[in-house]
N, C-alpha and C positions, 0 to 999 in steps of 0.2 A: 117420525112416522107420518106426520101430516102430509109430507111431500109425496107420499105414495098415491095420494088422491089427486095430485096436480097433473093434468094432461099438458105437459110442457113441450111436446114435440121432440122428445129425446128418444134415441134408440133404446131398446130393451137393456143392452149392456150398460149404458150410461145410467139408466134408471136404477139398475141393480146396485151399481157403485154409489149412486147418490143415496140410496136407502141405507147402505152400510155406513156411509159417511155420517148421515144424520143420526143414526142409532149408536154412533161411537165405535163401530166395529172397524172402521178405517180411519187412520189419521189423514189430515189434509195433504201431507207430503206423499203418502202412499197413494191416495186417490189421484193426485195430480200426475204422478209417475205412470200409473196404469192408464190414465186417459190419453196422455200424449204418446204412449207406446202403442195403443190400440188403433188410433185413427190418424188420418192425414193431418198435416200441420194446420191448415185452415179449418178443417172440420173440428179438430180438437179444440181450437180456439173458440169456435161458435158454441160448441157444447159446454165449454167451461164458462162462457158468459151466461148461458142459460142457467147452469147450476148455481152460479154466483148470485143471480137474481132470485132464484128460488130460495136460497139460503137467506138472502137479504129480506125476503118477505117474512120469513120466520123471525128474523131479528127485529123488524120494525112493526110488524102487524100482529104479533102474538104475545101473550103474556109470558111465555117461556123463552122469549127471544135471547135472554142472556146466555142460555145454553149454547147458542150457535154463533155468538158474536166473535169468539176467538177463531172458530172454524172459518167464518167469512173473512176475517182479517188474514188468516194464513193463506187462503186461496187467492186473495187479492195480491199478497206479497209474491206468491209463486207465479202468478200471471205476469206481474210487472217485471219480475226477474228474467223469466223465460222469453217473453214476447218483446221485451225491451220497450214497452210503452206503458204509460200511466193509465190507471183507471180514473177517468175524470168524473167525479161525483157531481159536478155542477152541470156538465153536459150529459143528459140522460142517454143511456144505451138502450136501444130498442129491444123489447122482448115481447113475447106473446103472453098476455095475461090470461089466466084460466077463468077469470070472472066474466060473467055475461056482460057484453057491451064494452069491455075494455081489452079486447083481444090484441089491439095494436097500440095501446096507450103507452106513453113514455112515463116512467115512474122514477123519480130521483131517490137516492138513498135517504134524503132528508124530507121526503114527502110526509105530510101529516094527513090524518083522516079527514080533517075539515076540507081539504082541497079536493077530495074525491067526489063529493056531491052525489052520493049514492046511498039512499036511506036503507037499502037492503043490507048494507054492510054495517049499519049501526044497530040493527035489531039484535036482541039478546034473548036467551032462553032461560028458563028457571033452573035447569039442571046444571048450568055452567056459567061462570063469570066470564062472559064473552068480552073480547076487546074490540068487537065490531069488524073483524077482518076475516071471518070464517063463514062458510056455508053451514046449514043445519046439519048436514051429514058429517062434515068435518068436526063440528063442535061435539056431536054425539060420540064420534070415535075418540076424540081427545078426552072426553069425560070418562068413557069406559076405561081408557088406559090409566087415567089418574086413579080411578077406583081400584084397579088392579095393583097399582103401585102402593096404595095405602094399605090394602088388605094383605100385601105380601104375595099375592098370587102371581103366577107368571103371565106375561103379556101374550098377545096373539103371536102365534108362531110365524116364522119367516115364510113358510109356504102359504099360510092364510093371507098374509100381507101381499105376497106376490100374486095370489089369485085375485085379491081385491083390485090390485093395480091392473091386472090383465082384463078384468071385467070393465073397468073404467075405460080401458083402451078400446074395447069393442064398441062402446057407446060413443066414442069420440072420433069422428072421421078424420080429424087432424093427425091422429097418431098413425094413420095407415100410410104415411109417406114412406116410400121405399128408401132404405138406407143405402148410402153410397158404399161401394166395395172398398175394403181397406187395402191400400197398396203398401207394399214393403218399400221403405226408403233405401237409398244406396248405402254403401259402406265407405266410411272415411278411413283410409289407410295413411296414418300419420308417420311419415318417414322422419327419422332423426339421425342417428349414427348407424344406419343400416342401408347405405346407398348402393344396393346390389340387388341382383335378381337370383343369383345362385345361392343356395343354402340360406334362404331368408324365410324362416317360419312365419313371420308376420304377413308377408306377401302371399304365401300359400294359404294361410288361414283366411285372409280376406277373400281370396278367389273361391275357396271352398264353401263360402256362405251363399254362393249362387245368386249374387246380387250385383248390380253395377258397382264398380269400384272407382272411387275418386282418390287418387294419390295426392297427398298434401305434404308440403314442407313449410314449417313455420320457423322463422329465425327471430330469436329474441336475445339480443346481446345483453340486455339488462339481467335476464335470468341466468344466462350462461356465466356471467361474471367477467370482470375485466381481464383476469389472469388466464381464465379458460378460453377466452376469445382473443388470443394474441394476433399480431399482424400476420405472421406466417401461416397460422392455421386458417385464417380467413381467406388467404390467397388460395390455399389448397381447397377449401370448401367451395369457393366460387368456381374453380375449374372442375371439381368433382360433380357439382350440381349441373354444370353445363353438359358434361359427358353423360351423366345419369338421365337427365331429362331427354336427351337425344336417344339413349338406349330404350327407354320406355316407349318413345314415339316410333322408333324403327321396328321394334320387336312386337309391340302390342297395340300400336296406334293409340296409346294412352297418354294423356297430357298431365304433366306434373304441375299442380297448383302451388305457386309460391306466394307466401305472405310474410310480411315483416311487421312485428308488433312488440310492444313492451310487455304485454300480458298474453301468454299463450292460451290460457284458459278462456279468456274473453274472445280471442280470435277463433279458437276451435268451436266455441258455442255459437258464434255467429255463422260459421260454415255449416254447423249442424242445423241451425234454424233455416238457413238459406236453402239447403238441399233436402231437408226433411229426413236426414240420415237417422237410422235406428241402430247402427253398429259402428263402433270405432275400434280400430286395431292399431297397436303400436308395439315396438320393441322396448323392453325395460332398460332404463339407465340406472346407474348405481351410485352416483354422487349423492350424498345425503340430501342436499337442498333440492336437487332435481327429482329425487325419489319422493320427497315430501310433496313437491308440486304435482307430480303425476298422481299421487294418491288423492290429493284434493280434487283434481280434475275428474278422476274416476268416481269419487263420491258424488260430485255435482251431476255428472252424466247419468249415473245410476238413479239419482233422485228424479231425473227428468224422463226416466224410462228408456234411456239409451244403453244398450249393452256394450260393455267394454271387454275387449279381448287383449290380454297382455302376453306377449311371447318373450322368451329369454334366449338370446343368442349372442349377446355382446361379450359374455365371458363363458368359460367352461364350467366354473363353479360359482354359483350364486352366493354372495356374501352372507345372506340370511340363513343359508343352509350349512355353513361351516361351523364346527364346534370343536373345542379342545377336549371333549369328553373321551375318556379312555387313553388320552395322550398326555394331558396335563398342560399347564400354561408355561412351564419352563422352556425356554428356547423360542418363545413367540417372536416372530419377526424374521426368522430364518426360513428359507424356502423348503428345507428338509422337514422342519417341524410342520409347516403348512401342508406339505404333501402327505405327511403321515396323518394329519387331522382329516384330510379329505378321504384317505383310505379307510380310517377307522369309523368315520361318520359320513358315509356316502349320501349325497343328496339325489337330485334328479340325474338320470342317466344321460351321459353326453350324447349317445346315439350317433347316427350316421347323417352326413349331409343330405339335404333334401334337394330334389331337382326343381328348377324353376317351373312355374305353371305354364301350361300350353297356351293359354289365352287369358286376357283380362276383359271382363264384360264392361263395355263402355256405357257411361250414363247418358241419358238423353241431353242433358245440359250440364256443363261444368261451371263451378263458381269462377268468379273473376280472379285472374292471377296477375301478379306484378312481374316485372322483368328481373332477371338475375342482378343486373346493375342497380336496381332499385333497392336491393337488400342492404346496400351500403357495406359490403364486405371488404373489398380492396379499395383503399383510398390512396391516391398518389399525392405525395407532398408537392407543394407549389413553390417554385423559386421566386426570388424577388422580381425577376424580369417577366413573370407571368407563365413561364413554361412549367411543365410537370416532370417529376422524376419517376420513371418507371423502374422502381427498385426491385420489382419481382420478375423482371424480364429473364434473368438467368435461371430463376427457379422454374419458370414455365418451360424453358428450353431444356431443362435437365431431367424432367420427369414425364412419364406417360400416365396420365390421370385415368381414373376409372378402374373397375374391377379387372378388365383385361390386362391393364398395365401391372396391377398387383400380382395377378396369377402368372404373368410372364416372368416377373422377377423371381417368384417362388420356384417355378419349374427350372429356371436357369440355375438357381442356387442348388436345388436338389439333384439336378442332373450333372452338374459340372464341379461344384465347389463344396458340397457338404462334407466330404472327407477332409478337405483342407481346413474347413471351419472347425471341425472337431479337434484338430491339432493346434491350429493357430488362428483363432477367431479374432485375435487382437490386431492383426496386420492392417494398418491404415493405408499402406502402399499397394495393397492387392484387393481386387473386388471379390473377396471371399465371404462376404456376409449377404444375407437374403435381401436386405433393404425393403422390408415390407411394413415397417412400423407405421408410416402415415396411412397406409391402406387399412390396417387394422383399426387405427384410431377412428376413422370415419366410416368404418363398417363396409368398405369396398371388398374386403376379404373377411370371412368369418373365422374365428379361432378354431372352430370345429373342422372347417375345411383344411386349414393349415395343419392341424394335428393329424388328420387322416392322410394327407398328402405326404407328411413327413415320416410315416411309418416305413422306413427303408432299412430296418435292422438297427443294431446297436449304434451304428455310426451317427445316427441323428438324435441320439438321446440328449446330448448337450443342447441342441437346438430346440427340441421339444420342451426342455426344462424352462426355457424363456417364457413359455406360455403360463407356466406355474407362477413365475415371478409377477406376471401381469395380474393374475387372479389374486395373488397375495396382497398386492398393493390396494386393490379395491376392498378386500376384507379389512385391512388395517384402517382404511379411510372410513369404513362403516363403524369401526370401534372408536376412532379418534376423528370426528368430523372436522375439527380445526387443525388437522395435520398439516395443511398447506399454509397455516398462519402462525401456529404456536408450537414450541418444542414439546415433544411427547414426555421427555424426562423433565419433571418440574424444576430441579435446580438449575438447568441450563437456560432458564428464562433470564438469569442474571449474568449470562456470558458476556464478556467484553469483546467487542469487535472493532476492526479498523473503520474509521469514518472518512478517510481521505478519498473523496469521490473522483479525484483526478486519476488515481491509480486504478480504481475500479473501471473507469472509462477506457484506460489503456488495455485492460484485460478484455473488455467487451469488443474492442476494435481490433484485437490481435496485434498490439504494439507493445508487448511486455519486454521484448528483447530476448525472449527464450523461444527459439524457432519452432520447436514442436508445439508449444502452447499456441503460438501465434498462427501457425498453419491450421490447427484445428478450429480456432475461433473464426478465422477468415472463411474456412469451409462452411461453418455454421451460418455465417451471414450471407454467403453467396448462394448456397443451395438449400439451406434450412435443415441440414442433417449432418451428423457425424456418427461413427460407429460407437459401440458401447465402451470400448476400452479408452477411446479418446475422451469420452465424456467423463470417465473417472480421472484421467490425467488433468484436464482443465479444472475439474472440481477440487481435486486435492491441492492443486496449485493455489486456487482462490482461497480456500479455507485454512490449509495447513501452512502456507508460506506467506500469502498476502494478508491472511487473518481477517477476511471479510465474512460476514454472516452468510449462512446457507440461504437465507431469504433473498439476498441480492442475486445469488446465482440462480435460484429457482425462478425468480421473476424474469430474469433475462432469458432463460431457456423457454419459459412459457411464451415469451413474445417472439422468439426467433426460430423455435423448432416447429417443423411441419407436423410432427407427431406429438406436440405438446399435450400432455395428459396430466391432469391434476393429481391423480392418485399415484402414478408411477414416479413422476418427477418429485413430488413432495416426499415420498418414501425414500427415494435414493438420495436426495439432497439432505434430508434429516440424518440419514445413516452416515453420510460423509461429514456432516457438520456436528457430529458427536452426540446429538440429542435424539436420534432415532432409536428404534428398538434393536436394530442390528448394527452396532457400531463397526465400521470397517476396521478390520484388524490389519490394515495395510495403508501406506501412504505412497502415492506415485511420485517418483522423482522426475522433475521436468526435463532432465537431460538423460539420465540413465534409462528411463522408460523407452527411449528411442531404440535401444537395442532389441526391444521386444516388438515394437509396432512399426518401426521405420528404420531397419538396420542399415540401409544404403542411402537414406536421405531422399528417396524419390518423392515421398509425400510432402516433405518440406519444400523441395524444388518446385512442386506443382503449385503450392499455395503461397509460398514466399519467394517469388521469382527473383528478387534482388539478391538472394543468396545462392541462386541455382548453380553458379560456377565454382563454388567452394568444394574442396575434396570431401569425401565421405567422412574422413577423420574429424573435420572441423565444421561440418554442415550444421550440427546441433549445438555447437558451442563456438560461435565465430569469435568470441573474445579471446580465445586461445590460438586463433589462427595467426601466423606470422604476418606482419604488415605488408611484406612483399606480395604475398599471395592475395591479400585483401585488395591491394592496389591493382594487381593484375586482373582481378575479377570485378573491379570498379565497385567495391564495397567500402563505404565510409560509415563506420559505426557512429551513431549519433547524428548522422546526416540523412543518408538514404535508408538506413535501418537503425532502429532505436537501441540505445544502450540498455543494459539490464535494469529493470525496475527494482530488483532486489540485489543488494551487494553480496550478502552472505545468506545462502539458503539455510545453512545449519543454525545460524543465530535466530532467524525468523521462525524456524521450526521449534526451537527451544522455547521461544516466547509463546507460541501457540500452545505448547504442552503445559507451560506454567499457568496460562489462563484457565485451562481445563482443571488443573489441580486446585487452583484457587476457588473455582466454583464448587467443586466437590467438597472441599474442606469447609467453606463458609456456609454453604446452603444445602449441604447433603444430609443434614440431620433428619432422620426418619425416612430417608430415601436411599440409604446404603445398607446393604446386608452386612451386619457386624461380623458375621462368621467368615464370609468369603470376600467381602469388599466390593461386591457387584452392585450396580445401580438397581433400584426397584421403582416400579411405577404402579399407581393404583388403577385398577381396571374393574368396572362393574361386571358382576358374574353373568348377567343376562347377555351382555355383549360378547361374552366368550361362549355362549350357548350352554351355560350351566344354570342349574336351579339353585335358588338361595336356600340355605338351611334354616333361615329364620333368624339367625343371630347376626349375620353380617351379609351385606350385599356387595361389598368392595373387597377385592383380592389384591394384596400387594405381591406383584409378580417380579421375581428376579429376572434381570435383563442381561443380554449378551453385552459384556463390557470389555473394552480393550485392556489387555494385560498391563501395558505400560502405564495406563491411568491408575490401575489398582496399585501398582508398585510405587509410582511417584506420589500418590496420595498418602501412602503409609510412610514413605521415606522422602519427603520433599527436598531435603538438603543433599540427597545422594547425587553424586556427579555421574555415576554410571547408569546405564539403561540396558539391562540384559534383554529387554523385550522391544528393542528398536524395530518399528514396523515398516521403515522405509525400504521399498523394493529397489533393487539395483538393476532390474531388467534382465534380459536374456544375455548375460555377459559371456557365456560360453558358446554363443551361437557360432562363431567362426570355427572353433575347435570341433563342435558337433557336426557342422556342415562338412568339414574336411574329413572327419572320420567316416561320415556317411558316403562321401565321394570315394574314398579309398576302399571301403567295403564293397561298394558297387563295382569298382574296377576289379578288385580281387575276386569277387563272385563271378564276374564275367569271364575272367581268365581261367579260373578253376573249372568253370563249366565247360569251356572250350577244351581244356586238357582232358577232362573226363570223357567227353565225347570222342576225342581222338584215340585215347587208350582203348575205349570200348570198340571202336571200329577196327583197330589193329587186332584185337583178340578175335573178333568175328572173322576177319580175313584169314588169320592163321588157322582157325578151326575149319573154315571152308576151303582151305588150300588155295586161296587166291592171293596169298601174301606176295607182294612185289618188292624186290630189293633194288633200290635205286643206286646205280653206279655213279661214282663221282666223274664228271666229264673231264676230259683231258685239259690240263692247264687251268683247272678251276682253282680259285683262290691264289692264283699266281704261281702254283706249283708246276713242275714239269709234267707230271702225270704220265701214265702209260695205258695203253689199251684204247679201245674205241669208246667214244662218248655214247651214252645211252639216252640222251635227252630227247631225241626225236622218235624213239622207238614207241611202237603201239603197245598199249596195255594188253596183257593176255586175257584178262576178263574185264569187259567194260562195266563200269558202275556209274550210277547216277546219284550216288550218295554225296551230298555236298560236304560231308565231313571227312571224306577219304583223305583229302589233303588239307592242311591248315596253314 
């Protein structure tokens, strides 16, 4: 209350806040946030210094100083954290002292009364035990307040204190200084995985604030994580940033500020400090560690008085809004179960895509930006001779980066190939897939835009379903944050895997000796992508035949896929590696699968050119090809194409099955449903969107379990396997294609005959039937009478079906 009488050259708003602070109505954190939000950067700094000095006076020069010591310490801490400079107590900070004759004196935090040499401050009064630092009026005020506290009466009202402060202001000419107008700072638009201008709610929100917008991209590889920031994804990001930066410049004359940092929070705070921004906008990310980082940044900015606007456009369904309420936890992990959960417990509406803003208000000055090459995204390996290997050259030549490239792929797919995709999405030898996954990963296409573009009737239902798989993976990652590192099913932590790194390296390089697998792995290395069916083929081969851990496959995919996504890859690799929530109830055969995805061998011929001359019958199994044909096509197994890395596929598959049965029998106690034999996993109720009933917080959920695992666990010595999940591929393709061809021919012939018969009936009815005489000598006969071949028709007709 004493500070109300101190004419310290503060604006009325700051005085009011200062009064609330000293009376305990505001915490130091709240005071600081309001101050930096109300005033310009430097003004808020000066006012804060003045308030700190005023509080320091109470601490050092009054008997009730202990009350304010913590307040002062908190303010100093906030000052140093926000302005990134220390408060030097040895070097005095200039302030205007309210005491007569000391208006411009420097006073240190450690000053003592003896050093002031002013007898007036050492005078005391009878009514109050003065410490020598108060005027008579202040001492009287403090004494009256103390009497009120002792008597239990209420102290002077806020209005009276405010009036007293105003009266002092009228008598002090210093306080009549005109306050600087408060200017609104710019908006920081923090781009992450939303590198687009179409259907970007964060961009629209930033522009609707009617302030200058500073677009910023901060790259922090340390925060992304080594697996999330693989080599291929960084190549894509570098090219995507190049295109997006130019798009902003061409369309809006707006410059994208690029920064590289180990700590995004510190880098963002430095930009806020540099620009005086009062609003920050970003699009939410849903990986648990990134979501926690963003929440911490939001709390820090809010404490500093910076408003944070978070938009959601990376997924169609936010993980935090998905619940199993009304559906149950059984079947968790399947996309059907997930879609039903979203239907029964709808969250935010998906809505319609939003148009890009018409303009972006430019700031007067933009922060300093580094170059794209300084982000350290694409690094070329160096040879021993000093030259560099441009391993991403083919990737750059195979893709059109930016949202225009993504939208072009989407429209081509929907206009030309969506009907074929619904029937045979597995074809690796045909361009029948959308090829938009890298664009979705970096936000160059929004899933909402894809969903709306794909509403072309029932034929696109299978394609739209892929978006549900994407949302499902992020929901599962929110439930199991370690899904990319640890098995979801606890017993499978003890799974035995192959440790022969030389075999793993052959799989990675596409040198396994199985042409279909090799073609897919070489395609992955060359262009950073393969279709979904081929990902299943190579994954099944790695885990069910080579018996390597899903972690090995996941790690390689994260480094080589352009669309490497932690949630999706971890979910799919765990499912294929037996430890996920939805165990694949199938195993892809590395040879027989070709009947489905590459029936004529064109895909293998493209990516394994050393086998290009082999006949269709042997292209996927060259070890069965006669030596004469191999020599004719210059194929030498073991020389220019490797021998098989697995001698017997059936034997290795049985070993894989035995490993799983051993894990379930030895370590499945408490994790296997005794009634049905299914695996179970403990899941906290809150993560499922359910409320605890007070007795238990963990639910043991039965999981989707492969039938052959259940059968073999119960009968480990049985030699039969009635639930063999190995797929034989589309073995009836040739027969079905011949039937379809015959039906097409028969349909055409029957149609033509039908039209002919119809025309003849109409001609008879209309009396224009024409009997055609056989010409003399026709078919080698003698014939009689005149030939009628050149005669004119009695009734001319232009019907093309009159004669067939």
